C-alpha angles and dihedrals in degrees: 000000000000094000090058091051091050090048090055090050095046093088090057091047091050090053089056086060098196137060113286139195110257126201125181135176128200108327088002087059090057090049091049091052090052091049089053090049096046099035107025091154089065099049115086093175135356130211120179123184118196093337117199091228109126088133087077089070091068093068098090138014097252091053092047088064088058090048090053089050090054091048089051091053091048091048090050091050091050091050091050091049090050088056090054099262104140095176 
């Protein structure tokens, strides 16, 4: 998972030796979020662009409602695609 990826990168981050600016896009955004969570002392600033991080919405009950909304939208899009709607 993400923690294993961050663990593999931790040696590189330790070589840097000081807090750094971290930018991640898509899956890299999810990794960047995990780096910030696991190694906050090393992250000077964080920018994530379209992070694949819906798992974060499972952390508390109010966010889970948003996750269920997103799942509903995805299910609706799949159903429309099945009916031939490619938009």
